[in-house]
KOLLOMAR-602994 format. One line per field, with one value per residue: x, y, z of N, C-alpha, C in turn; residue in one letter; residue number from 1. Coordinates in steps of 0.02 Angstrom, whole numbers. Layout:
# KOLLOMAR-602994
neast = (X,...)
nnorth = (Y,...)
nup = (Z,...)
caeast = (X,...)
canorth = (Y,...)
caup = (Z,...)
ceast = (X,...)
cnorth = (Y,...)
cup = (Z,...)
resn = (A,...)
resi = (NUM,...)
# end
This chain:
# KOLLOMAR-602994
neast = (-1091,-1130,-1038,-952,-900,-781,-729,-559,-505,-598,-580,-447,-463,-544,-461,-364,-439,-465,-334,-305,-399,-347,-231,-288,-340,-226,-175,-278,-276,-152,-157,-220,-137,-184,-317,-455,-385,-347,-466,-522,-430,-446,-576,-579,-575,-702,-786,-741,-780,-919,-957,-904,-941,-1050,-1163,-1307,-1303,-1280,-1150,-1179,-1309,-1364,-1482,-1575,-1726,-1759,-1629,-1487,-1421,-1291,-1263,-1176,-1149,-1055,-1002,-876,-794,-786,-681,-654,-771,-766,-654,-695,-798,-727,-644,-740,-775,-866,-830,-714,-542,-452,-518,-501,-395,-446,-495,-560,-546,-609,-704,-739,-823,-794,-795,-727,-819,-967,-1068,-1212,-1166,-1099,-1102,-1177,-1192,-1296,-1341,-1322,-1185,-1121,-1168,-1162,-1246,-1360,-1372,-1416,-1553,-1601,-1569,-1655,-1780,-1767,-1757,-1881,-1963,-1927,-1969,-2107,-2135,-2114,-1992,-1832,-1726,-1582,-1518,-1365,-1285,-1157,-1082,-999,-896,-874,-983,-1084,-1105,-1204,-1370,-1476,-1441,-1467,-1604,-1644,-1595,-1680,-1801,-1778,-1767,-1895,-1976,-1931,-1830,-1758,-1693,-1593,-1428,-1310,-1152,-1029,-900,-772,-647,-590,-560,-589,-618,-519,-436,-436,-596,-718,-828,-853,-901,-912,-986,-996,-1053,-1142,-1229,-1297,-1357,-1443,-1531,-1605,-1549,-1475,-1314,-1137,-960,-811,-645,-618,-527,-494,-519,-582,-659,-746,-818,-880,-960,-1050,-1114,-1180,-1282,-1377,-1461,-1525,-1671,-1807,-1748,-1647,-1474,-1315,-1148,-1002,-859,-696,-570,-412,-352,-280,-245,-140,-35,97,163,63,-32,20,18,-13,-121,-243,-359,-383,-273,-121,9,178,242,352,339,244,279,348,247,166,255,273,145,137,242,199,88,146,198)
nnorth = (1976,1875,1731,1684,1554,1542,1463,1428,1411,1477,1609,1630,1622,1734,1836,1827,1866,1999,2050,2036,2127,2247,2253,2270,2398,2480,2465,2526,2663,2697,2724,2858,2919,2957,2959,2898,2814,2786,2768,2662,2555,2540,2491,2370,2242,2227,2231,2118,2017,2034,2016,1892,1802,1836,1900,1856,1836,1845,1849,1830,1867,2008,2074,1998,1966,1985,1976,1999,2162,2283,2444,2583,2719,2823,2883,2913,2811,2723,2656,2545,2472,2445,2364,2249,2202,2173,2073,1978,1946,2021,2141,2163,2130,2201,2319,2393,2477,2592,2673,2822,2890,3001,2944,2827,2684,2668,2773,2900,2927,2843,2802,2764,2686,2568,2391,2319,2427,2495,2617,2787,2877,3022,3154,3164,3075,3020,2883,2793,2821,2779,2645,2606,2621,2518,2408,2410,2390,2258,2189,2209,2138,2013,1944,1874,1957,2056,2219,2300,2436,2547,2679,2830,2899,3036,3066,3057,3181,3236,3285,3214,3082,3046,3066,2963,2856,2860,2827,2696,2625,2650,2578,2452,2381,2244,2185,2263,2320,2430,2481,2564,2657,2707,2805,2920,3031,3168,3274,3380,3342,3289,3231,3357,3389,3323,3164,3065,2984,2860,2730,2729,2830,2773,2666,2735,2782,2672,2560,2398,2377,2360,2373,2358,2303,2353,2307,2182,2025,1913,1971,2051,1957,1882,1979,2013,1890,1881,1973,1906,1831,1918,2008,2123,2249,2369,2348,2404,2411,2468,2508,2517,2580,2588,2715,2682,2553,2413,2461,2527,2653,2733,2723,2802,2928,3103,3167,3081,3074,3103,3037,3074,3014,3009,2966,2882,2812,2710,2575,2550,2560,2452,2348,2363,2332,2195,2148,2175,2094,1970,1953)
nup = (-1287,-1424,-1460,-1608,-1706,-1831,-1977,-2007,-2134,-2212,-2168,-2209,-2347,-2371,-2328,-2426,-2536,-2500,-2504,-2641,-2688,-2637,-2712,-2838,-2819,-2803,-2929,-3003,-2956,-2995,-3131,-3159,-3070,-2948,-2824,-2723,-2630,-2498,-2419,-2489,-2473,-2337,-2319,-2378,-2316,-2256,-2370,-2440,-2351,-2356,-2495,-2530,-2434,-2345,-2410,-2508,-2667,-2845,-2959,-3091,-3109,-3083,-3071,-3008,-2924,-2750,-2706,-2597,-2561,-2586,-2534,-2574,-2491,-2475,-2609,-2662,-2622,-2723,-2784,-2707,-2724,-2862,-2859,-2784,-2864,-2979,-2931,-2909,-3036,-3107,-3166,-3296,-3273,-3349,-3372,-3260,-3276,-3326,-3228,-3166,-3286,-3415,-3501,-3441,-3368,-3238,-3129,-3016,-2920,-2884,-3025,-3126,-3227,-3223,-3197,-3051,-2968,-2850,-2812,-2857,-2806,-2718,-2668,-2498,-2363,-2416,-2439,-2335,-2319,-2444,-2437,-2336,-2399,-2494,-2408,-2343,-2453,-2493,-2380,-2385,-2498,-2453,-2456,-2407,-2421,-2384,-2342,-2356,-2301,-2329,-2242,-2184,-2049,-2064,-2142,-2051,-2003,-2078,-2071,-2130,-2121,-1988,-1980,-2063,-1988,-1877,-1939,-1986,-1866,-1813,-1901,-1877,-1952,-1973,-2076,-2120,-2124,-2064,-2108,-2037,-2079,-1988,-1997,-1955,-2035,-2151,-2294,-2279,-2177,-2006,-1936,-1929,-1841,-1679,-1670,-1579,-1434,-1552,-1560,-1451,-1489,-1601,-1538,-1453,-1547,-1570,-1632,-1650,-1600,-1627,-1603,-1692,-1742,-1897,-1988,-1957,-2008,-1950,-1848,-1924,-2001,-1900,-1837,-1939,-1952,-1829,-1846,-1919,-1836,-1752,-1713,-1752,-1742,-1833,-1885,-1834,-1874,-1814,-1891,-1854,-1942,-2033,-2133,-2290,-2260,-2255,-2328,-2263,-2274,-2323,-2224,-2123,-2171,-2159,-2220,-2300,-2372,-2509,-2618,-2694,-2792,-2837,-2998,-2992,-2876,-2872,-2895,-2778,-2682,-2718,-2695,-2559,-2511,-2544,-2466,-2333,-2331,-2332,-2207)
caeast = (-1091,-1131,-976,-961,-842,-772,-680,-496,-497,-641,-546,-388,-487,-568,-401,-333,-481,-453,-268,-312,-435,-300,-188,-329,-347,-163,-173,-324,-254,-89,-172,-222,-88,-219,-382,-475,-353,-344,-529,-532,-389,-472,-640,-572,-592,-775,-817,-726,-823,-987,-970,-881,-962,-1113,-1219,-1336,-1307,-1249,-1117,-1207,-1377,-1364,-1549,-1621,-1769,-1748,-1558,-1457,-1392,-1243,-1274,-1117,-1172,-999,-987,-805,-761,-800,-622,-661,-825,-740,-607,-729,-834,-678,-623,-795,-783,-917,-794,-651,-482,-420,-554,-479,-347,-481,-521,-554,-542,-670,-753,-739,-879,-768,-782,-702,-878,-1009,-1120,-1252,-1140,-1063,-1143,-1166,-1205,-1365,-1359,-1273,-1158,-1090,-1189,-1164,-1306,-1418,-1373,-1455,-1624,-1618,-1567,-1717,-1832,-1758,-1772,-1954,-1992,-1918,-2011,-2176,-2141,-2108,-1929,-1783,-1668,-1555,-1483,-1304,-1270,-1095,-1077,-937,-902,-882,-1051,-1131,-1118,-1262,-1431,-1520,-1422,-1500,-1675,-1651,-1584,-1741,-1852,-1762,-1785,-1968,-2007,-1904,-1802,-1704,-1660,-1548,-1365,-1268,-1080,-1007,-827,-745,-575,-567,-538,-631,-581,-461,-399,-478,-667,-729,-871,-840,-960,-912,-976,-1037,-1093,-1196,-1279,-1339,-1398,-1496,-1580,-1644,-1515,-1430,-1249,-1074,-902,-758,-588,-641,-475,-483,-568,-621,-708,-797,-861,-920,-1010,-1101,-1152,-1225,-1340,-1428,-1507,-1556,-1733,-1848,-1712,-1593,-1409,-1260,-1081,-954,-795,-638,-523,-353,-344,-219,-229,-103,25,116,179,0,-65,48,12,-53,-184,-251,-427,-372,-202,-83,73,225,245,408,325,193,310,365,185,146,302,259,84,154,286,160,44,185,220)
canorth = (1970,1806,1707,1652,1517,1549,1416,1462,1410,1530,1673,1635,1637,1803,1880,1825,1908,2069,2068,2047,2190,2302,2256,2301,2470,2512,2465,2577,2730,2710,2752,2932,2944,2984,2929,2889,2751,2774,2740,2597,2505,2531,2456,2308,2182,2224,2213,2049,1975,2040,1989,1823,1759,1852,1918,1809,1871,1808,1893,1818,1892,2066,2102,1948,1989,1953,1970,2047,2218,2327,2514,2623,2788,2867,2865,2920,2748,2679,2616,2482,2435,2418,2310,2188,2177,2143,2010,1931,1931,2063,2190,2135,2158,2249,2382,2431,2527,2652,2708,2895,2920,3038,2903,2762,2665,2664,2841,2907,2926,2796,2820,2704,2661,2506,2340,2309,2489,2499,2686,2836,2912,3087,3195,3120,3075,2995,2811,2757,2830,2736,2576,2596,2609,2451,2359,2410,2359,2185,2162,2210,2084,1949,1910,1873,1996,2104,2276,2318,2505,2576,2752,2848,2942,3104,3072,3062,3252,3253,3274,3165,3016,3033,3059,2896,2810,2858,2792,2624,2599,2654,2525,2387,2349,2198,2163,2317,2323,2487,2471,2632,2660,2760,2811,2982,3084,3193,3303,3422,3318,3253,3246,3424,3383,3265,3121,3014,2912,2839,2671,2748,2868,2727,2628,2780,2787,2610,2509,2349,2402,2336,2408,2309,2321,2341,2277,2113,1987,1871,2013,2072,1900,1864,2031,2004,1829,1895,2011,1862,1803,1971,2027,2179,2312,2371,2332,2450,2387,2522,2480,2560,2561,2629,2736,2656,2489,2365,2494,2565,2722,2770,2723,2855,2994,3151,3177,3024,3073,3096,3025,3082,2979,3021,2908,2838,2779,2658,2509,2544,2547,2383,2303,2368,2294,2124,2134,2173,2036,1910,1949)
caup = (-1360,-1446,-1491,-1673,-1730,-1903,-2002,-2024,-2206,-2238,-2155,-2253,-2414,-2373,-2324,-2493,-2578,-2482,-2529,-2713,-2697,-2625,-2771,-2891,-2805,-2819,-3002,-3028,-2940,-3031,-3197,-3157,-3021,-2890,-2812,-2653,-2614,-2426,-2396,-2520,-2438,-2269,-2318,-2418,-2277,-2248,-2434,-2454,-2309,-2381,-2561,-2539,-2379,-2311,-2453,-2556,-2731,-2899,-3008,-3157,-3113,-3038,-3067,-2980,-2870,-2686,-2690,-2550,-2597,-2552,-2552,-2557,-2482,-2489,-2678,-2680,-2607,-2780,-2801,-2671,-2756,-2925,-2844,-2764,-2922,-3024,-2899,-2916,-3106,-3138,-3207,-3322,-3241,-3394,-3369,-3201,-3298,-3348,-3169,-3165,-3353,-3430,-3536,-3408,-3325,-3170,-3108,-2948,-2877,-2920,-3072,-3143,-3290,-3212,-3165,-2980,-2930,-2829,-2800,-2879,-2748,-2731,-2611,-2439,-2322,-2453,-2447,-2285,-2335,-2501,-2413,-2298,-2448,-2522,-2355,-2334,-2512,-2490,-2327,-2410,-2548,-2419,-2468,-2353,-2443,-2336,-2370,-2320,-2321,-2303,-2235,-2151,-1990,-2089,-2167,-1995,-1992,-2118,-2033,-2163,-2096,-1924,-1995,-2089,-1933,-1838,-1977,-1987,-1800,-1806,-1940,-1856,-2012,-1955,-2137,-2139,-2087,-2080,-2097,-2029,-2083,-1944,-2008,-1923,-2081,-2204,-2350,-2264,-2118,-1957,-1933,-1902,-1782,-1638,-1676,-1526,-1444,-1609,-1544,-1405,-1527,-1640,-1490,-1430,-1601,-1574,-1672,-1619,-1621,-1599,-1629,-1703,-1784,-1965,-2029,-1932,-2046,-1905,-1814,-1972,-2019,-1842,-1826,-1990,-1936,-1773,-1869,-1949,-1787,-1712,-1744,-1732,-1746,-1882,-1858,-1850,-1858,-1818,-1913,-1843,-1995,-2045,-2202,-2320,-2228,-2295,-2353,-2203,-2289,-2331,-2159,-2079,-2204,-2121,-2256,-2345,-2400,-2581,-2620,-2756,-2786,-2892,-3043,-2974,-2812,-2874,-2886,-2708,-2645,-2733,-2659,-2487,-2498,-2545,-2409,-2273,-2335,-2320,-2138)
ceast = (-1087,-1066,-992,-897,-838,-716,-617,-485,-539,-607,-486,-409,-510,-511,-366,-373,-468,-385,-271,-348,-389,-251,-225,-332,-283,-156,-218,-298,-190,-102,-174,-171,-119,-285,-396,-450,-355,-407,-540,-493,-417,-533,-637,-593,-667,-809,-802,-770,-895,-997,-952,-901,-1033,-1172,-1241,-1348,-1271,-1215,-1147,-1277,-1386,-1433,-1599,-1661,-1754,-1675,-1539,-1423,-1342,-1252,-1214,-1139,-1116,-972,-914,-764,-766,-741,-625,-717,-802,-694,-642,-769,-787,-654,-677,-808,-837,-886,-730,-591,-449,-454,-533,-430,-380,-508,-507,-548,-610,-723,-761,-804,-859,-747,-756,-758,-932,-1061,-1159,-1229,-1103,-1109,-1126,-1176,-1279,-1389,-1303,-1250,-1127,-1105,-1198,-1230,-1367,-1425,-1418,-1530,-1645,-1616,-1629,-1775,-1828,-1777,-1847,-1988,-1986,-1961,-2084,-2187,-2133,-2045,-1885,-1721,-1648,-1517,-1423,-1282,-1206,-1103,-1016,-948,-909,-953,-1102,-1144,-1179,-1326,-1477,-1504,-1461,-1576,-1688,-1643,-1646,-1795,-1840,-1781,-1861,-2001,-1978,-1872,-1743,-1671,-1612,-1487,-1327,-1197,-1048,-931,-802,-670,-546,-548,-596,-588,-517,-421,-445,-551,-678,-771,-855,-903,-963,-959,-1023,-1081,-1153,-1250,-1325,-1383,-1457,-1550,-1617,-1614,-1479,-1360,-1192,-1017,-844,-699,-607,-589,-454,-538,-611,-675,-764,-845,-907,-976,-1067,-1145,-1201,-1288,-1395,-1480,-1541,-1616,-1760,-1813,-1662,-1526,-1357,-1194,-1032,-885,-740,-583,-465,-351,-277,-200,-196,-40,46,130,117,-38,-43,46,-32,-120,-191,-322,-423,-297,-174,-14,116,233,300,394,278,221,328,303,162,190,289,196,99,197,246,113,81,206,170)
cnorth = (1896,1787,1671,1618,1522,1503,1453,1464,1465,1598,1682,1652,1709,1852,1882,1868,1982,2093,2080,2112,2250,2309,2288,2376,2508,2518,2520,2648,2748,2742,2827,2962,2970,2947,2924,2821,2735,2742,2670,2542,2490,2486,2388,2246,2173,2203,2142,2002,1976,2001,1915,1777,1773,1863,1859,1846,1829,1857,1887,1847,1949,2097,2053,1977,1951,1944,2017,2102,2256,2397,2554,2695,2838,2851,2870,2859,2699,2634,2548,2440,2406,2359,2246,2159,2146,2076,1956,1913,1971,2113,2158,2169,2211,2318,2424,2486,2592,2693,2783,2928,2951,2995,2834,2749,2666,2733,2842,2915,2890,2830,2757,2673,2595,2455,2335,2370,2493,2571,2732,2875,2978,3132,3150,3127,3045,2919,2774,2763,2785,2662,2558,2582,2540,2397,2353,2376,2283,2154,2159,2154,2015,1910,1912,1915,2046,2159,2292,2386,2529,2651,2767,2893,3015,3116,3079,3135,3277,3236,3221,3094,2999,3029,2988,2844,2803,2818,2717,2591,2597,2596,2456,2348,2305,2166,2216,2317,2385,2471,2540,2634,2720,2762,2877,3038,3108,3235,3339,3400,3280,3274,3313,3422,3319,3221,3069,3034,2885,2780,2689,2788,2822,2685,2671,2790,2722,2556,2460,2363,2361,2371,2359,2341,2303,2313,2209,2069,1944,1911,2035,2016,1881,1916,2026,1943,1842,1933,1966,1841,1855,2000,2093,2247,2310,2363,2384,2419,2445,2491,2531,2538,2610,2650,2710,2588,2440,2394,2544,2638,2765,2774,2781,2923,3040,3163,3121,3018,3063,3093,3035,3052,2994,2958,2859,2797,2719,2588,2498,2528,2475,2333,2304,2329,2220,2104,2128,2113,1971,1901,1912)
cup = (-1379,-1481,-1556,-1693,-1806,-1926,-2027,-2100,-2240,-2228,-2200,-2324,-2421,-2368,-2391,-2542,-2564,-2507,-2605,-2728,-2687,-2684,-2829,-2881,-2821,-2895,-3031,-3017,-2978,-3099,-3197,-3109,-2957,-2881,-2737,-2627,-2540,-2400,-2426,-2487,-2369,-2268,-2353,-2379,-2270,-2314,-2454,-2415,-2333,-2445,-2568,-2481,-2355,-2357,-2497,-2621,-2783,-2947,-3077,-3165,-3063,-3031,-3035,-2923,-2806,-2667,-2633,-2590,-2553,-2579,-2528,-2552,-2496,-2559,-2697,-2658,-2666,-2797,-2767,-2702,-2822,-2912,-2826,-2822,-2973,-2996,-2906,-2989,-3141,-3186,-3232,-3289,-3284,-3390,-3310,-3221,-3319,-3289,-3174,-3232,-3372,-3463,-3504,-3372,-3251,-3146,-3037,-2897,-2916,-2965,-3088,-3209,-3283,-3179,-3091,-2938,-2914,-2819,-2825,-2817,-2767,-2673,-2551,-2401,-2355,-2452,-2398,-2299,-2393,-2480,-2373,-2345,-2478,-2471,-2344,-2393,-2511,-2435,-2350,-2461,-2517,-2433,-2406,-2370,-2389,-2372,-2326,-2345,-2288,-2298,-2191,-2091,-2011,-2113,-2111,-1976,-2032,-2079,-2063,-2139,-2033,-1932,-2020,-2033,-1889,-1874,-1977,-1921,-1792,-1842,-1924,-1912,-1994,-2016,-2164,-2093,-2110,-2061,-2096,-2025,-2044,-1951,-1982,-1968,-2124,-2251,-2331,-2202,-2071,-1961,-1899,-1838,-1744,-1637,-1620,-1469,-1498,-1593,-1501,-1441,-1566,-1594,-1466,-1483,-1613,-1617,-1627,-1644,-1591,-1636,-1634,-1740,-1856,-2011,-2002,-1962,-2000,-1870,-1861,-1988,-1961,-1830,-1877,-1975,-1879,-1795,-1896,-1899,-1743,-1749,-1715,-1733,-1804,-1847,-1880,-1827,-1868,-1832,-1900,-1892,-1999,-2118,-2230,-2294,-2276,-2326,-2300,-2219,-2301,-2265,-2115,-2112,-2162,-2153,-2308,-2373,-2476,-2591,-2690,-2745,-2847,-2933,-3025,-2911,-2815,-2865,-2812,-2666,-2656,-2696,-2584,-2468,-2496,-2485,-2345,-2272,-2318,-2248,-2094)
resn = (M,Q,S,V,E,V,D,Q,A,V,L,D,G,L,R,A,R,A,L,N,M,R,R,H,M,V,R,M,A,R,G,P,G,Q,G,Y,L,G,Q,G,L,A,I,A,D,A,L,A,A,L,Y,F,H,E,M,R,W,S,P,A,D,L,Q,R,E,G,R,D,R,F,I,L,S,T,G,H,Y,S,I,A,L,W,A,V,L,A,E,A,G,V,I,P,L,T,E,L,N,T,Y,G,A,S,D,S,R,L,A,M,S,T,L,D,T,S,P,G,V,E,M,I,G,G,S,L,G,Q,G,L,G,Q,A,I,G,M,A,M,G,E,R,M,R,G,T,N,A,R,M,F,C,E,L,S,D,G,E,L,Q,E,G,A,T,W,E,A,A,M,A,A,S,H,F,G,L,D,N,L,V,A,L,I,D,C,N,G,I,Q,A,D,G,P,I,V,L,D,M,E,P,I,R,E,K,W,S,A,F,G,W,Q,T,E,E,I,D,G,N,D,M,G,S,V,V,A,A,L,A,R,C,R,S,R,R,Q,K,P,H,A,I,I,L,R,T,K,P,G,C,G,I,R,S,L,E,V,R,E,K,S,H,F,I,R,V,D,S,T,E,W,D,L,L,A,A,E,L,N,Q,E,A,A,Q)
resi = (1,2,3,4,5,6,7,8,9,10,11,12,13,14,15,16,17,18,19,20,21,22,23,24,25,26,27,28,29,30,31,32,33,34,35,36,37,38,39,40,41,42,43,44,45,46,47,48,49,50,51,52,53,54,55,56,57,58,59,60,61,62,63,64,65,66,67,68,69,70,71,72,73,74,75,76,77,78,79,80,81,82,83,84,85,86,87,88,89,90,91,92,93,94,95,96,97,98,99,100,101,102,103,104,105,106,107,108,109,110,111,112,113,114,115,116,117,118,119,120,121,122,123,124,125,126,127,128,129,130,131,132,133,134,135,136,137,138,139,140,141,142,143,144,145,146,147,148,149,150,151,152,153,154,155,156,157,158,159,160,161,162,163,164,165,166,167,168,169,170,171,172,173,174,175,176,177,178,179,180,181,182,183,184,185,186,187,188,189,190,191,192,193,194,195,196,197,198,199,200,201,202,203,204,205,206,207,208,209,210,211,212,213,214,215,216,217,218,219,220,221,222,223,224,225,226,227,228,229,230,231,232,233,234,235,236,237,238,239,240,241,242,243,244,245,246,247,248,249,250,251,252,253,254,255,256,257,258,259,260,261,262,263,264,265,266,267,268,269,270,271,272,273,274,275,276,277,278,279)
# end
């Protein structure tokens, strides 16, 4: 594996961004008292690395042609997308208080009512196919834009995902990066179907693959950097993440797909997040 040197100041800045994003997520879920907080906290490091280091995009011009794009296939992870867009200044911080409300732009599963959404999420297994279409379109137009598509290990149980994986390999879409969040959970507990070995499966489908600790910022940044120089194949980064990452009491919950928290506990969660960040 190619070694990548990453400046410590860059990593420190990205870790600070990820921490702020986790704070935003706790704030959002506190409003309705519930939400997909476990997955959001888990994917925060990857999104911070993408939006504040790897992707070529502008918060001021979300419709610019030839921009890099992030496609959130697991739409219920929207809490993490709202957090990174708020951290980037796209969404006002005050609007985060409306997360999950009936008239809010910030739904619990992505809609096209908020800036920065490239795809409406909800039904799993659809994101990778749409990312492939975007990647092919940009290649036909002759741009250098790249597509970064997040999907999950539970989503890999959807057959459409593997049809898309075959197509991406067939067309040699080296401007496509799949970020596969492997947290081991789905709606009612552990993953129902054994999807392992995940890395070997993606390799067998013709993807350039690597597996990393998805909550280690240095590993995430280095893996994304390696994708830039690899050609002729799409890229798959398997992110091993911890649901609830950053808040120990949530990390050890037996069920953390959809988290409900008593109104008296939110201050404790926020304090725990700050305490762990200070260690």
